[in-house]
C-alpha positions as CSV (number, residue, x, y, z in Angstrom):
1,M,6.0,27.6,1.8
2,V,2.7,29.2,0.9
3,F,1.1,29.5,4.3
4,K,4.2,29.5,6.5
5,H,4.6,33.4,6.7
6,I,0.8,33.8,7.3
7,A,0.8,31.2,10.0
8,Q,3.7,32.8,11.9
9,K,1.8,36.1,12.0
10,N,-1.7,35.0,12.6
11,S,-1.6,31.6,14.5
12,P,-2.8,31.7,18.1
13,Q,-0.5,30.5,20.9
14,K,0.2,26.9,20.1
15,N,-0.9,24.4,22.7
16,I,2.3,22.4,23.4
17,E,0.3,19.4,24.5
18,C,-1.0,18.7,21.0
19,I,1.2,16.3,19.0
20,F,1.1,14.9,15.5
21,L,2.3,11.3,15.0
22,G,1.7,11.0,11.3
23,S,-0.7,10.9,8.4
24,P,-2.6,7.7,7.4
25,E,-1.5,8.4,3.8
26,A,2.2,8.0,3.1
27,E,2.1,10.5,0.2
28,A,1.2,13.2,2.6
29,E,4.3,12.4,4.8
30,A,6.5,12.6,1.8
31,L,5.6,16.3,1.1
32,P,8.2,18.9,2.1
33,T,5.6,20.6,4.3
34,S,4.7,17.4,6.3
35,R,4.7,17.7,10.1
36,M,6.0,14.1,10.2
37,P,8.7,14.0,7.5
38,L,9.0,10.4,6.3
39,L,12.7,10.7,5.6
40,K,13.4,11.4,9.3
41,V,11.3,8.6,10.9
42,Y,11.2,5.7,8.3
43,Q,13.0,2.4,9.0
44,D,13.1,-0.6,6.8
45,H,12.0,-3.2,9.4
46,H,11.1,-5.8,6.8
47,N,14.4,-5.7,4.9
48,L,12.6,-4.8,1.7
49,I,15.6,-3.1,0.2
50,D,17.6,-6.3,0.5
51,A,14.7,-8.3,-1.0
52,L,14.5,-5.9,-4.1
53,Q,18.2,-6.2,-4.7
54,N,17.7,-9.8,-5.7
55,E,14.8,-11.4,-7.7
56,K,11.8,-9.9,-5.7
57,F,9.7,-7.3,-7.4
58,I,6.3,-7.6,-5.6
59,I,5.7,-6.1,-2.2
60,C,2.5,-7.5,-0.6
61,G,0.8,-6.4,2.6
62,K,-2.5,-5.5,4.1
63,K,-4.0,-2.1,3.5
64,G,-2.2,0.3,5.8
65,A,0.8,-2.0,6.4
66,G,3.3,0.5,4.8
67,K,3.8,-0.5,1.1
68,S,3.4,3.0,-0.1
69,A,5.5,4.4,2.8
70,F,8.3,2.3,1.6
71,A,8.1,3.4,-2.0
72,E,7.7,7.1,-0.9
73,Y,10.8,6.7,1.3
74,I,12.9,5.3,-1.7
75,S,11.6,8.2,-3.8
76,L,12.7,10.7,-1.2
77,L,16.2,9.0,-1.1
78,A,16.3,9.4,-4.9
79,D,15.6,13.2,-4.7
80,D,19.0,13.4,-2.8
81,E,20.8,10.7,-4.6
82,P,22.2,12.0,-8.0
83,N,22.4,8.5,-9.5
84,L,19.0,7.1,-8.4
85,F,16.0,7.8,-10.5
86,C,12.5,6.9,-9.3
87,K,8.9,7.3,-10.5
88,F,5.4,6.2,-9.5
89,I,2.7,4.9,-11.9
90,R,-0.5,5.2,-10.0
91,Q,-3.7,3.5,-10.8
92,G,-5.5,6.6,-9.3
93,E,-4.1,8.6,-12.2
94,F,-5.3,6.3,-14.9
95,N,-7.4,3.1,-15.3
96,L,-5.6,0.8,-17.7
97,E,-8.7,-1.4,-18.1
98,H,-10.8,1.6,-18.9
99,I,-8.3,2.5,-21.7
100,V,-8.5,-1.0,-23.1
101,Q,-12.4,-0.9,-23.0
102,I,-12.4,2.6,-24.6
103,G,-10.1,1.3,-27.4
104,K,-12.4,-1.7,-27.9
105,E,-15.5,0.5,-28.2
106,S,-13.8,2.8,-30.7
107,G,-12.6,0.0,-32.8
108,H,-9.0,0.1,-31.6
109,E,-7.8,-3.2,-30.1
110,I,-5.4,-2.5,-27.2
111,E,-3.9,-5.5,-25.6
112,R,-3.2,-5.2,-21.8
113,E,0.3,-6.7,-21.8
114,N,1.4,-4.5,-24.7
115,L,0.1,-1.4,-22.9
116,Y,1.9,-2.3,-19.6
117,T,5.1,-3.0,-21.6
118,W,4.7,0.4,-23.3
119,L,4.2,2.2,-20.0
120,I,7.2,0.6,-18.4
121,L,9.6,1.1,-21.3
122,T,8.6,4.7,-22.0
123,N,8.7,5.7,-18.3
124,I,12.2,4.2,-17.9
125,L,13.3,6.2,-20.9
126,K,11.7,9.3,-19.5
127,L,13.6,8.9,-16.3
128,F,16.8,8.6,-18.4
129,A,16.0,11.5,-20.6
130,D,15.1,13.8,-17.6
131,N,18.5,13.2,-15.8
132,Q,20.9,16.1,-16.1
133,A,23.6,14.2,-18.0
134,A,21.2,13.1,-20.7
135,N,19.9,16.7,-21.0
136,E,23.4,18.0,-21.7
137,N,23.9,15.5,-24.5
138,D,22.8,16.8,-27.9
139,E,22.3,13.2,-29.1
140,Y,19.5,12.7,-26.7
141,Q,17.5,15.8,-27.4
142,L,15.6,14.0,-30.2
143,L,14.8,11.2,-27.7
144,S,13.4,13.9,-25.3
145,Q,11.4,15.5,-28.1
146,F,9.8,12.1,-28.9
147,L,8.9,11.6,-25.3
148,K,7.5,15.1,-25.0
149,K,5.5,14.9,-28.2
150,N,3.8,11.8,-26.9
151,S,3.6,12.7,-23.2
152,G,-0.1,12.1,-23.1
153,Y,0.5,8.4,-23.9
154,I,3.2,8.2,-21.3
155,D,2.1,10.3,-18.3
156,I,-1.4,9.0,-18.7
157,R,-4.3,11.0,-17.2
158,G,-7.8,9.5,-17.4
159,S,-9.6,12.6,-18.8
160,E,-7.0,13.2,-21.4
161,I,-6.3,9.7,-22.7
162,K,-10.0,9.0,-23.4
163,E,-10.2,11.8,-26.0
164,M,-6.9,10.8,-27.6
165,V,-7.8,7.1,-27.8
166,V,-11.2,7.8,-29.3
167,K,-9.7,10.1,-31.9
168,D,-6.4,8.3,-32.8
169,G,-6.5,5.0,-31.1
170,F,-3.1,4.5,-29.4
171,E,-1.0,5.7,-32.4
172,I,2.2,7.4,-31.6
173,N,4.0,10.3,-33.4
174,I,7.3,8.8,-34.4
175,E,8.9,11.6,-36.3
176,Y,11.6,12.3,-33.6
177,L,12.1,8.7,-32.9
178,K,13.0,8.0,-36.5
179,R,15.4,10.9,-36.5
180,F,17.0,9.6,-33.2
181,F,17.5,6.2,-34.7
182,S,19.0,7.7,-37.8
183,S,21.4,9.8,-35.7
184,K,22.3,7.4,-32.9
185,F,22.1,4.0,-34.6
186,K,22.8,5.0,-38.2
187,K,19.7,3.1,-39.4
188,D,16.1,3.6,-40.2
189,V,12.9,2.7,-38.3
190,E,11.1,0.5,-40.9
191,I,7.8,2.4,-40.6
192,K,7.1,4.8,-43.4
193,Q,4.2,6.7,-41.7
194,T,4.7,9.5,-39.2
195,R,2.3,7.8,-36.7
196,A,2.3,4.1,-35.7
197,P,0.5,1.8,-33.3
198,F,2.3,1.9,-29.9
199,Y,3.0,-1.9,-29.8
200,K,5.0,-1.7,-33.1
201,L,7.5,0.6,-31.3
202,I,8.1,-1.8,-28.4
203,P,11.2,-3.6,-30.0
204,H,12.7,-0.2,-30.9
205,L,12.2,1.1,-27.4
206,K,14.0,-2.0,-26.0
207,E,16.8,-1.4,-28.4
208,I,17.1,2.2,-27.2
209,I,17.1,1.4,-23.6
210,L,19.6,-1.4,-24.1
211,K,21.9,1.0,-25.9
212,V,21.6,4.0,-23.6
213,L,21.7,2.1,-20.2
214,Q,24.7,0.1,-21.3
215,S,26.6,3.2,-22.4
216,K,30.0,3.9,-20.8
217,D,28.7,7.1,-19.1
218,E,25.8,5.2,-17.5
219,K,28.0,2.5,-16.2
220,E,30.6,5.0,-14.9
221,N,27.9,7.1,-13.2
222,G,26.3,4.0,-11.7
223,N,22.8,5.2,-12.5
224,S,19.7,3.2,-11.4
225,Y,16.1,3.4,-12.5
226,L,13.1,2.4,-10.5
227,L,9.4,2.3,-11.3
228,F,6.7,1.7,-8.7
229,F,3.2,0.6,-9.6
230,D,1.0,1.8,-6.8
231,D,-2.8,2.3,-5.8
232,L,-3.7,-0.8,-7.8
233,D,-6.8,-1.3,-5.5
234,I,-8.4,1.8,-7.0
235,N,-11.0,0.6,-9.5
236,F,-10.2,-3.1,-8.7
237,N,-13.3,-5.3,-8.7
238,A,-12.8,-8.9,-7.7
239,K,-16.1,-9.8,-9.4
240,D,-14.9,-8.4,-12.7
241,Q,-12.7,-10.9,-14.7
242,N,-11.3,-8.0,-16.7
243,S,-10.1,-6.4,-13.5
244,I,-8.3,-9.5,-12.4
245,E,-6.8,-10.1,-15.8
246,S,-5.4,-6.6,-15.7
247,I,-3.4,-7.3,-12.5
248,I,-2.2,-10.7,-13.9
249,S,-1.0,-8.9,-17.1
250,L,1.0,-6.4,-15.1
251,L,2.6,-9.3,-13.1
252,R,3.5,-11.2,-16.2
253,V,4.9,-8.2,-18.0
254,S,6.9,-7.0,-15.0
255,K,8.4,-10.4,-14.5
256,E,9.4,-10.7,-18.1
257,I,11.0,-7.2,-18.2
258,N,12.7,-7.5,-14.9
259,N,14.1,-11.0,-15.6
260,Q,14.5,-11.3,-19.4
261,F,15.4,-7.7,-20.2
262,F,16.8,-5.8,-17.2
263,A,18.5,-8.6,-15.3
264,K,19.9,-10.7,-18.2
265,N,21.3,-7.5,-19.8
266,N,22.8,-6.3,-16.5
267,L,20.6,-3.1,-16.6
268,D,20.3,-1.5,-13.2
269,S,16.6,-1.0,-13.4
270,K,13.5,-2.5,-11.8
271,V,9.7,-2.5,-11.9
272,V,8.2,-2.9,-8.4
273,I,4.5,-3.7,-7.8
274,L,2.8,-2.7,-4.5
275,L,-0.2,-4.9,-3.9
276,R,-2.7,-5.5,-1.2
277,D,-2.6,-9.0,0.2
278,D,-6.3,-9.6,-0.4
279,I,-5.9,-8.6,-4.1
280,A,-2.8,-10.8,-4.3
281,K,-4.7,-13.7,-2.9
282,S,-7.6,-13.3,-5.3
283,T,-5.3,-13.1,-8.3
284,S,-2.9,-15.9,-7.2
285,T,-5.5,-18.6,-7.9
286,A,-7.0,-17.0,-11.1
287,S,-4.3,-18.4,-13.5
288,A,-2.0,-21.3,-13.8
289,D,1.2,-19.2,-13.4
290,T,0.3,-16.5,-10.9
291,A,0.7,-18.6,-7.7
292,K,4.2,-19.4,-8.8
293,I,4.9,-15.7,-9.5
294,F,3.9,-14.7,-6.0
295,S,5.8,-17.5,-4.3
296,S,9.0,-16.7,-6.3
297,Y,8.9,-12.9,-6.5
298,S,6.9,-11.4,-3.6
299,A,8.1,-10.0,-0.3
300,S,5.6,-9.4,2.5
301,I,5.1,-6.8,5.1
302,N,3.8,-8.4,8.3
303,W,4.2,-6.5,11.5
304,Y,3.1,-9.3,13.9
305,Q,6.0,-11.2,15.5
306,D,5.9,-14.4,17.3
307,E,7.8,-12.8,20.1
308,Y,4.7,-10.7,20.9
309,H,3.3,-13.5,23.2
310,K,6.7,-14.4,24.7
311,S,8.8,-12.8,27.4
312,F,10.4,-10.6,24.7
313,P,11.1,-6.9,25.4
314,E,8.3,-4.8,23.8
315,T,10.9,-2.2,22.8
316,E,12.3,-4.8,20.4
317,L,9.1,-5.3,18.5
318,N,9.1,-3.7,15.1
319,I,5.6,-2.1,15.6
320,R,6.9,-0.5,18.8
321,K,10.0,0.8,17.1
322,F,7.9,2.2,14.3
323,L,5.8,4.3,16.8
324,N,8.8,5.2,19.1
325,E,10.6,6.9,16.2
326,R,7.4,9.1,15.6
327,I,6.9,9.8,19.3
328,K,10.5,10.9,19.7
329,Y,10.3,13.2,16.7
330,A,6.8,14.7,17.6
331,F,7.9,15.4,21.2
332,S,11.1,17.1,20.1
333,V,9.2,19.3,17.7
334,E,6.9,20.4,20.5
335,H,9.8,20.7,23.0
336,L,8.4,18.1,25.3
337,V,10.5,15.9,27.5
338,V,10.8,12.4,26.0
339,N,12.1,9.1,27.4
340,E,15.0,8.5,25.1
341,V,15.2,4.8,26.0
342,D,11.5,4.1,25.4
343,P,9.5,7.1,24.0
344,W,6.3,5.1,24.5
345,L,6.5,5.7,28.2
346,S,6.3,9.5,27.6
347,L,3.2,9.0,25.5
348,V,1.2,6.5,27.6
349,N,1.3,5.3,31.2
350,D,2.5,1.9,31.7
351,P,1.0,0.1,33.5
352,F,-2.4,2.0,33.4
353,D,-3.1,1.3,37.0
354,K,-0.3,2.4,39.2
355,S,-1.6,0.2,42.0
356,F,-0.1,-2.7,40.0
357,P,3.7,-3.0,39.7
358,A,4.7,-3.2,36.0
359,E,5.7,-6.9,36.3
360,S,2.4,-8.0,37.7
361,A,0.0,-5.8,35.7
362,P,-2.6,-7.9,33.7
363,K,-1.4,-6.3,30.4
364,T,0.9,-3.6,29.3
365,S,-0.7,-0.4,28.0
366,F,0.9,-1.1,24.6
367,K,-0.6,-4.5,24.3
368,Y,-3.9,-3.3,25.5
369,I,-4.1,-0.8,22.7
370,L,-2.7,-3.3,20.1
371,D,-5.5,-5.7,21.0
372,H,-7.9,-3.1,19.4
373,T,-5.8,-2.9,16.2
374,F,-4.9,-5.1,13.3
375,F,-1.1,-4.8,13.9
376,R,-0.6,-2.2,11.2
377,P,1.1,1.2,11.3
378,R,-1.9,3.0,10.0
379,D,-4.0,1.7,12.9
380,L,-1.7,3.3,15.4
381,I,-1.6,6.5,13.4
382,L,-5.4,6.6,13.3
383,F,-5.5,5.7,17.0
384,F,-3.5,8.7,18.1
385,A,-4.8,11.1,15.4
386,P,-7.0,13.1,17.9
387,L,-3.8,14.1,19.7
388,Q,-3.1,16.7,17.0
389,N,-6.4,18.6,17.7
390,H,-7.2,18.2,21.4
391,K,-5.3,19.0,24.6
392,Y,-4.0,16.0,26.5
393,R,-1.8,15.6,29.5
394,F,1.1,13.2,28.8
395,P,1.6,10.4,29.5
396,L,-2.0,9.4,28.7
397,V,-3.9,7.5,31.3
398,R,-6.6,4.8,31.0
399,N,-9.6,7.2,30.6
400,D,-7.7,9.0,27.8
401,I,-7.1,5.7,26.0
402,H,-10.7,4.5,26.4
403,Q,-11.8,7.8,24.8
404,L,-9.3,7.3,21.9
405,I,-10.5,3.7,21.4
406,G,-14.0,4.9,20.8
407,I,-13.0,7.4,18.2
408,Y,-10.6,4.9,16.6
409,C,-13.0,2.1,16.3
410,E,-15.4,4.3,14.3
411,E,-12.5,5.2,11.9
412,I,-11.2,1.7,11.5
413,V,-14.6,0.3,10.6
414,N,-14.9,3.1,7.9
415,E,-11.5,1.8,6.6
416,L,-12.7,-1.8,6.7
417,K,-15.8,-0.9,4.7
418,N,-13.6,0.9,2.1
419,E,-11.4,-2.2,1.9
420,L,-14.4,-4.4,1.2
421,H,-15.4,-2.3,-1.8
422,C,-13.0,-4.2,-4.0
423,F,-14.9,-7.4,-3.3
424,Y,-18.5,-6.6,-2.4
425,Y,-21.3,-4.2,-3.7
426,Q,-22.3,-1.4,-1.4
427,D,-25.6,-3.0,-0.3
428,E,-23.7,-6.2,0.5
429,I,-21.3,-4.3,2.7
430,L,-24.3,-2.7,4.5
431,N,-25.8,-6.1,5.1
432,I,-22.5,-7.6,6.3
433,F,-22.1,-5.0,9.0
434,N,-25.7,-5.4,10.0
435,A,-25.0,-9.0,10.5
436,I,-21.9,-8.2,12.4
437,G,-24.0,-6.1,14.8
438,S,-26.3,-9.0,15.4
439,I,-23.3,-11.3,16.0
440,S,-22.0,-8.8,18.5
441,T,-25.3,-8.9,20.4
442,A,-25.3,-12.7,20.4
443,C,-21.8,-12.8,21.7
444,K,-22.6,-10.5,24.6
445,Q,-25.3,-12.9,25.6
446,S,-23.0,-15.8,25.6
447,F,-20.9,-16.8,28.7
448,S,-17.8,-17.3,26.4
449,N,-18.4,-14.1,24.4
450,S,-18.6,-16.3,21.2
451,I,-21.2,-18.0,19.1
452,T,-21.3,-21.2,17.1
453,Y,-21.0,-21.5,13.4
454,A,-24.6,-22.5,13.1
455,Q,-25.7,-19.4,15.1
456,A,-23.6,-17.2,12.9
457,C,-25.0,-18.8,9.7
458,T,-28.6,-18.1,10.9
459,I,-27.7,-14.4,11.5
460,F,-26.1,-14.0,8.1
461,E,-29.0,-15.8,6.3
462,E,-31.3,-13.2,7.9
463,N,-29.2,-10.3,6.8
464,C,-27.4,-11.4,3.6
465,N,-29.6,-13.5,1.3
466,D,-27.2,-13.5,-1.6
467,I,-24.0,-14.4,0.2
468,I,-22.9,-18.0,1.0
469,P,-22.2,-18.0,4.8
470,R,-19.1,-20.3,4.6
471,A,-17.5,-18.1,1.9
472,I,-18.1,-14.8,3.8
473,F,-16.9,-16.3,7.2
474,S,-13.7,-17.4,5.5
475,D,-13.2,-13.9,4.1
476,L,-14.0,-12.1,7.3
477,F,-11.5,-14.5,9.1
478,E,-8.8,-13.7,6.6
479,R,-9.4,-10.0,7.3
480,S,-9.4,-10.7,11.1
481,I,-12.8,-9.1,11.5
482,I,-13.7,-12.4,13.1
483,G,-11.6,-15.1,14.9
484,N,-12.0,-18.7,16.0
485,M,-12.2,-19.7,19.6
486,G,-10.7,-23.1,20.5
487,S,-12.2,-25.5,23.1
488,N,-9.6,-24.2,25.6
489,G,-10.7,-20.6,25.1
490,Y,-7.7,-19.7,23.0
491,V,-8.6,-17.2,20.2
492,F,-7.1,-17.5,16.7
493,Y,-6.9,-14.3,14.6
494,K,-5.3,-14.2,11.2
495,H,-3.3,-11.1,11.9
496,R,-1.6,-12.9,14.8
497,E,-0.6,-16.0,12.7
498,P,2.8,-17.3,13.8
499,R,5.5,-18.0,11.3
500,S,5.3,-21.7,11.9
501,D,1.6,-22.1,11.3
502,T,-1.3,-21.2,8.9
503,Y,-4.6,-20.1,10.3
504,S,-7.7,-20.9,8.3
505,F,-11.4,-20.5,9.3
506,N,-12.6,-23.5,11.3
507,A,-16.4,-24.0,11.2
508,E,-16.0,-26.5,14.1
509,Q,-14.9,-23.8,16.4
510,N,-16.8,-20.9,17.9
511,I,-16.8,-17.4,16.3
512,V,-15.6,-14.2,18.1
513,L,-15.5,-10.6,16.9
514,H,-12.3,-8.5,16.8
515,S,-12.1,-6.1,19.8
516,A,-12.5,-3.0,17.5
517,L,-15.7,-4.4,16.1
518,K,-17.0,-5.1,19.6
519,V,-16.5,-1.6,20.7
520,Y,-17.9,-0.2,17.4
521,C,-21.1,-2.3,17.7
522,S,-21.5,-1.4,21.3
523,N,-21.2,2.3,20.5
524,K,-23.8,1.8,17.7
525,G,-26.4,0.4,20.1
526,F,-26.1,-3.3,19.4
527,S,-26.6,-4.7,22.9
């Protein structure tokens, strides 16, 4: 690698007490240079592979739950599997709604559902054309030339597509496609011009895919093709109906292609959509058919398990297994001794206070830390991120953990603010967190560390003039930024919702802040 040789010559003596437990972004862990290689530590704790083998094609989960990590893992498997072909279509690389609007402004009508259909079909064809067997077949060279000639309309990049759409609309050069049809199918494409609107080619693209993926060679080789739509939260705006309609169009098109085209024709191909659960919720009620799509075709990533509050071995919790794999790998890389049965015990003291025997300690170190998180892998990666840069003695003790909590709470609030950008304007987010600071102050002054709904409404009315209190409290509850406290003192947080129940915001109960928000507000001077 580029810097490996330089690093070996110039790096100072490495501190063996610095460890790296992962990157918050899955794409970074999928790189061949990653210090935490995803392929070595990933486990499918939510049986997503089994779900996608059947009718499911939507993976929902909170930001940081591991949707992209799963897709990156499958992509890495495809790199080593000669008959599995996988590709990402990322919203960060293009903005479909922006393309639609550019076309409209330039006098070129571009329908969303046609555009998504085009992207899916051409990218499946590109995966086929790029595989070695197809490259060695002279018949398919014309198909490859067609895809290459129109690559700007297939591998879409925002800066390039704008100029192309303004100049030519979304018209495609079909010279090589016509020659391919003539050679392969012994018939003509009934379009006389050398360029044609992209949507007119959709029936022809389906015919090609049907022919090539049902071929004898394809069936004998057992080839499979997979497209992931990722980063759909980028540029999403819940207050913009066009933004919502764009997601709905993708859902409808993917359902139609997966069911009516791939499945019914026995084609081993699939379109998979990775979607944040808050965006899924906002789109599920926006149209008559979307709720049914989610209930029928989505699989969820939820790391909370009911066993968390029972006498269930912590080592059997999925979130513990997730972290233990990383601890084991990180310690082995640094040649540190690790507890093979439970690597967590090599990372953090349990219990914190050795004066307590483990069975009578108030709370395990693992649960103490989890109480400051939202039960997501990214939370734990962020929590232990400072271990890669600063010297610590392992296992960590209570003082170390308190220091890490302070750093983590600052990071997690930045993540929450970023998450809210899809639903609120910047000044609204600022006002919301000012109100949360005031709620923190009021809770500290209360014997129960909670406040009434009426008190919370007064605080929000003072800070957020243009937001309806009930609506914002429901949203903050769904995000577990706040919770409800029952009359018996039991606290209800959405991220700890049991399988047998559904938690909703209750204005009759008191309001409490998540532990991470309490620490953040305290550190920011709200007292």
